[in-house]
N, C-alpha and C positions, 0 to 999 in steps of 0.2 A: 488615514492609512489603514488598509485592511490587512490583517495578519491571518495566515492560515497554517495549520499544522496537519500533517497526515501521518497516520500510524495505526497500529493494531490496538484494539480495545482489550486491555489486560484484565481490568477489574472494575466492577461497579460497586461503589460504597453504598451503605444504607441511606435512604432518604431521611433528611432531617426536616422537621416541621416546627414552627413556632409562631409567635404573634408579637406584634409591637404596636405602637401608637397608630400606625397606618393600616393595620389589619394583619392577616395571616401571611405566612411566607413558607416556602419549601425550597430545599437545597439538596443537591446530590453532587458528589464528586466522583469522577471517573478517572482511571489511570490509563494513559496512552503510552505505548512504546513506539518511539520514532526510530525507524530503521536507519542503518548506516554502518560504517566500519565499527563505530563505538555507539551502539544503540543507547538512546536516552529515554528516561521515563518522565512524564509530565502529568501532574495532577491538575485536572480541569474542573472548574466549578460550574454547575448548571443551576440556574435560579428560575423559579416560577414555572412557566409553561415548558421550559427546556427540559425539566425533569421528565415530563411525558415523552419528549423526543428520545431520551436515553433508553426508555423502556422498549423501544422498537428494535434495539440492537443487542445482539448476543455477544458475549465475550469471545474474542478471536476475530471479530469483524474488522475490516479495514475501513477507517473513517477519515473523512476530510472535515476539519472543524475550523470555523471562522471564530477568532478569539479577540478579546480586548485584554490588555495587561494593565492592571491598576495596582498602585502601591499606596499605603496609608501609614501614618505615623501614630503610635499610641505609646505613651510613657517613654518617649525617646527611643523607641524601637520601631523599625520599619517592617511592614508585612506586605507581601506581594501576592496578588490574586490573579489567576488566569481564568477569565470568564468566557464561556462559549455563548455565542449569540446565534449560531447556525451549525447544525450537524447533519451530515449526509454520508451515504456510503461512497467510498472512493471508487471512481470509475475504474473498471478493470483495464489493464493495459491492452491496447488494440493488438489484434493478431498481426503477425508479420505479413506485410503486403508484397514482399519479395517472392516472386514465383521460383520454385525450385526447378531447375532445368531437368528435363527427362533424362533418364540414364542413357548414356551414349550406346548406340548399337555396336555390338562387337564386330569388328572387321575381320573376316576370316583370313588367316595367313595361308600361305601356299601349303604348309604342312597339314591344314585342315581339309584340303581338297583330296578326296579319296582317289580321284582319277589322275592326279599328277604323277609324273614319273619320279623315281627315286632320285634322279640327278637333280631335279628341280627342288626337291625337298631338302637336299643337303646344301646346295649352292644357291643361295638367294641373293647374292651380291649383284648390283646392277651393272658391273663391268666385267 
């Protein structure tokens, strides 16, 4: 199951580096604001090469992020991590394809006719 979130990049946290038995690692967290009636903020973790992906985007950019959600237990407490595995700019909303009708031409009334008699200008009833 692929999960995606879209939102505005609010903040990029500093890159963290370290090493373990398997070698070096790097991690960066970014904060995304998901729009809606009640906007929500989500902290997304980027690991390894994804840290370089985050460098491409400035704060304020609208992003679409493919994520995995993982939880783990440590000392009888649970910790949940939202990890990005793909980041891209969110496609701009397409321009409206509905054509705007041209403004209707003004139909002159009898009172606009300078050659009409004064009787026609006053009485424009059809009977």
